[in-house]
N, C-alpha and C positions, 0 to 999 in steps of 0.2 A: 499689465500683468506682472505681479512680483516675480523676481528671479529667485530660483532655488540657490541656497548657499553651496559652494564648491565643497565636495566631499573628497577626502583623501583616503586612499588605502594605506595600510600600515607601511607598505613599501614605499609609497610616495612620501609619506611623513618622514620615514627613515631617511630617505635620499635628500629631502629638502632640508633636514636638520643635521644630518651627519650622525645621528644616533642609531645604533642597531636596532632592528625590530625587536630583538629579544629584550633590550633594555626598555623600550617603549612598553612591551607587554609587562615587564616587571614593574615599572612605575604605575601602570594601570592597576595591577594587582595590590600594590601597596596603597592605593588611593590617591596618589600624587597626580595622576591624570584621570579625568572622569571616564567611566566606562564608555567605550565607543559603541556607536549604534552598529547593528548588524544588517547586512544586505547579502543574502545568498550565503551566509556563513562567514562572510568577510567582514573585518572590522572597517568602519568608515568614520573617519574624523572630520570635524568641521575645521575650518581655517584657524579658529581659536586655538586649536591644539598646537599650531606652530608657535604661537606666543607662549603657551604653557611650557612646551618643551624648552624654548629659549630661555625662559625664566628659571626652570630647574637647572639648566646648564650654567647660568649666571650664578645662581646660589652655590653650586658646586665649586665654580671658580673662586668664589668669595670664601670658600673654606667651610661652608655648612655641610653637614652630613645629611643623608636623607632622612634619618631619624629626627634631626633638628628641623629640617624643612616640614616634616609631618607635624611636629610639635608646633611650629609657627603657624601653620595652617589651622590647627585645632584652636590655638589661642585667639587667632584673628576672627574665628567664627563667633566668639563671645565678647572679645574686647579688640577693637580696631587699633588701639594706640600701643599694643605690646610689641610691635615689630622693632621699635626703637631699642627696647630693652635687650632683644635678641641680638641686635647689631652691636650694642655696647659690649655685651658678653663676648661676642665673636672677636671684636677688637682686643679685648683683654686677652683672649686665648692666643690671638696672633702674636701680640707683644711678648707673652710668655714663651711662645715657640721661637720667636726671634732671638730672645735673650739665651734660650737654650742652644740655638744654632750658633750664635756668636761665641759662646763658651766653647762649643765643639770645635769651631774653626780655629779658635786660639790654641787649643790643645793640639790639634793637628798640624797647624803652622809651626808650633814649637817643635813637635816631633820631627818635622822635616828639616828643620835647622839645627837640631840638637847634634852635637859632635860625638856623643856617646854611641857606640856600636849596639848596645842593648839598651833599649828605651827605659827598662826597669832600673838600670844603673844611674840614670839621670837624677840628680838631687831635686831638680825642679819637678820632675814627673813624680818622684817619691812624695814631695810636699803636697802636690795635688791630690794624690791617692790618700795621704794622711788627713787632708782637709775634708775628705768624705767620711771620715770616722766621727762618731758622735762627740760632740763637744768641741769640734775644730771648726775654724772659720775658712771660707774659701777666698781669703785674701790673696792667696798665691796666683790665682787666675789674673787678678788685676796687676800683680807684679809681672806676670808673663806678657800681658797686653802692653804695659809700659815699656818693657824691654823690647818687644817687637816694634813698637812705635819709634823708640830711639834708634834702632837698627835701620829703619827706613829713611830716617833723616840724613 
């Protein structure tokens, strides 16, 4: 006799995955999880929902937004090879974010080491501000990085 698949309540799915029930319901409404079967008014999920939730969590850890996950799923319904394009685009986004964060760190480290009492009086800071004006180059940031590297040696 075939065995019935194990069915999970939303509370059990929530406990097993560490995802709040409200998030599971939200993902279901957005179409990121298939609609659960109902028994006695309660949602019942198959064990496959565990993998689906884990996949959504992994996508979020990789930096994908829920909108991007929806877009990927829509694209995969018609073209199975598009997921690589989404990953390449996400890597580009991450590299851009890393450059922005490195820039911010350089500015903050300089601010901590600056001997001026008022940061606005620092010529290096003034040069960075001026580099943000149209027609200016951000070469000052590279100068600050080089100076920080020289101090660490």
